C-alpha positions as CSV (number, residue, x, y, z in Angstrom):
1,M,-16.2,-11.6,-0.2
2,S,-16.7,-10.9,3.4
3,K,-13.8,-12.8,5.0
4,V,-10.2,-11.7,4.8
5,E,-9.1,-15.3,4.3
6,D,-11.4,-15.6,1.1
7,F,-10.3,-12.1,-0.3
8,L,-7.2,-13.4,-1.9
9,S,-5.6,-16.8,-2.6
10,K,-2.1,-17.7,-1.4
11,E,-0.9,-17.4,-5.0
12,E,-2.5,-14.0,-5.5
13,E,-1.0,-12.8,-2.1
14,Q,2.3,-13.8,-3.5
15,H,1.9,-11.8,-6.7
16,I,1.2,-8.8,-4.5
17,V,4.3,-9.4,-2.5
18,D,6.3,-9.8,-5.6
19,A,4.7,-6.5,-6.9
20,I,6.0,-4.8,-3.7
21,C,9.4,-6.1,-4.3
22,V,9.4,-4.9,-7.9
23,A,8.1,-1.4,-6.7
24,E,10.7,-0.9,-4.1
25,K,13.6,-1.8,-6.4
26,N,14.0,1.6,-7.8
27,T,12.9,3.5,-4.6
28,S,13.9,3.9,-1.1
29,G,10.2,4.0,-0.3
30,E,8.7,1.3,1.9
31,I,5.2,-0.2,0.8
32,R,3.0,-2.3,2.9
33,V,-0.5,-4.0,2.4
34,H,-2.8,-4.7,5.2
35,I,-6.1,-6.3,4.9
36,E,-8.7,-6.7,7.6
37,Q,-12.5,-7.6,7.5
38,T,-14.1,-4.3,8.6
39,T,-13.7,-1.2,10.5
40,S,-16.0,1.1,12.3
41,K,-13.9,4.0,11.6
42,V,-13.3,6.3,8.4
43,P,-10.9,4.1,6.3
44,F,-8.1,6.7,6.3
45,D,-8.4,7.1,9.9
46,R,-8.1,3.3,10.3
47,A,-5.3,3.1,8.0
48,L,-3.3,5.8,10.0
49,E,-3.7,3.6,13.0
50,V,-2.4,0.6,11.2
51,F,0.4,2.6,9.7
52,H,1.7,3.3,13.3
53,E,0.9,-0.2,14.5
54,L,3.2,-1.6,11.8
55,K,5.8,1.0,12.7
56,M,5.7,2.5,9.3
57,N,6.3,5.9,10.7
58,E,9.7,4.8,11.8
59,T,11.5,4.7,8.4
60,Q,14.7,6.7,8.1
61,L,13.3,9.0,5.2
62,K,9.5,9.0,6.4
63,N,8.6,7.4,3.2
64,G,6.4,4.5,3.9
65,V,3.1,3.8,2.0
66,L,0.3,1.8,3.4
67,F,-2.5,0.1,1.3
68,Y,-5.3,-0.4,3.7
69,F,-8.3,-2.6,2.8
70,A,-11.5,-3.3,4.8
71,V,-12.8,-6.3,2.8
72,A,-16.5,-6.6,4.1
73,D,-16.9,-2.8,3.9
74,K,-15.5,-2.8,0.3
75,T,-13.3,0.2,1.1
76,F,-9.7,1.1,1.0
77,A,-7.3,4.0,1.7
78,I,-3.7,4.7,0.9
79,C,-1.8,6.4,3.7
80,G,1.7,7.9,3.1
81,D,4.1,9.2,5.7
82,K,5.3,12.7,6.4
83,G,8.4,12.6,4.1
84,I,6.1,12.0,1.2
85,H,3.7,14.6,1.9
86,D,6.3,17.2,2.4
87,V,7.2,16.9,-1.3
88,V,4.2,15.8,-3.4
89,A,1.0,17.6,-4.5
90,S,-2.1,17.0,-2.6
91,D,-3.6,14.9,-5.3
92,F,-0.6,12.6,-5.5
93,W,-2.5,9.3,-4.7
94,D,-5.5,10.2,-6.9
95,C,-4.2,8.4,-10.0
96,T,-3.2,5.3,-8.1
97,K,-6.7,5.1,-6.6
98,E,-8.4,5.5,-9.9
99,T,-6.3,2.8,-11.4
100,M,-7.1,0.5,-8.4
101,I,-10.9,1.2,-8.6
102,A,-11.2,0.3,-12.3
103,Q,-9.9,-3.1,-11.7
104,F,-12.0,-3.7,-8.4
105,K,-15.0,-2.7,-10.5
106,L,-14.3,-5.7,-12.7
107,G,-13.6,-8.0,-9.6
108,N,-10.0,-8.0,-10.2
109,Y,-8.8,-7.3,-6.7
110,K,-5.5,-8.9,-6.9
111,Q,-4.7,-7.0,-10.2
112,G,-6.0,-3.6,-8.7
113,I,-3.6,-4.0,-5.7
114,V,-0.8,-4.9,-7.9
115,D,-1.4,-2.0,-10.2
116,G,-1.6,0.5,-7.3
117,I,1.7,-0.9,-5.8
118,L,3.4,-0.7,-9.2
119,N,2.2,2.9,-9.8
120,A,3.2,4.0,-6.1
121,G,6.6,2.6,-6.7
122,E,7.0,4.7,-10.0
123,Q,5.7,7.7,-8.3
124,L,8.0,7.2,-5.4
125,K,11.1,6.8,-7.3
126,K,10.6,10.4,-8.6
127,Y,11.1,11.7,-5.1
128,F,12.7,8.9,-3.2
129,P,15.2,7.0,-5.6
130,S,17.1,4.1,-4.3
131,F,20.6,4.8,-3.1
132,E,23.8,2.7,-2.4
133,G,23.4,1.2,1.0
134,D,19.4,1.5,1.0
135,T,17.9,-1.4,3.0
136,N,14.4,-2.8,3.0
137,E,13.3,-1.4,6.4
138,L,9.9,-3.0,6.5
139,S,8.6,-6.3,5.7
140,N,6.9,-6.8,2.4
141,E,4.5,-9.4,3.6
142,I,0.8,-8.7,3.7
143,S,-0.4,-8.1,7.4
144,K,-3.9,-9.0,8.4
145,G,-6.0,-7.9,11.2
């Protein structure tokens, strides 16, 4: 499982995009997934770079969330914007990560990502519920590097 192209099938990628749509239905939060082969950086640091490259820091409420994966390194990070970190506890993403890791250990990568996204959506709607006139500010498509 060392190539980005081999990590998920097209069908699995579509399940992930569908999960993003479901998760964002009840929150104004914006969720993205980025997959690349490897990184020479600390995963969270690389996730922050990608976060800015994808302009996720430009959402109106500063409530974007990035799920970052370095496939060959078998590592991932979850990165949220300032608006989220201003209102949540420091361990906010721990349960999401644990849910994902449980599936990853079984080799269920798609399901781990879907579970993480859906959990993030549930958490985000507590602090950033959807509102009338809310628009989808960021693409739901998986980005790859």
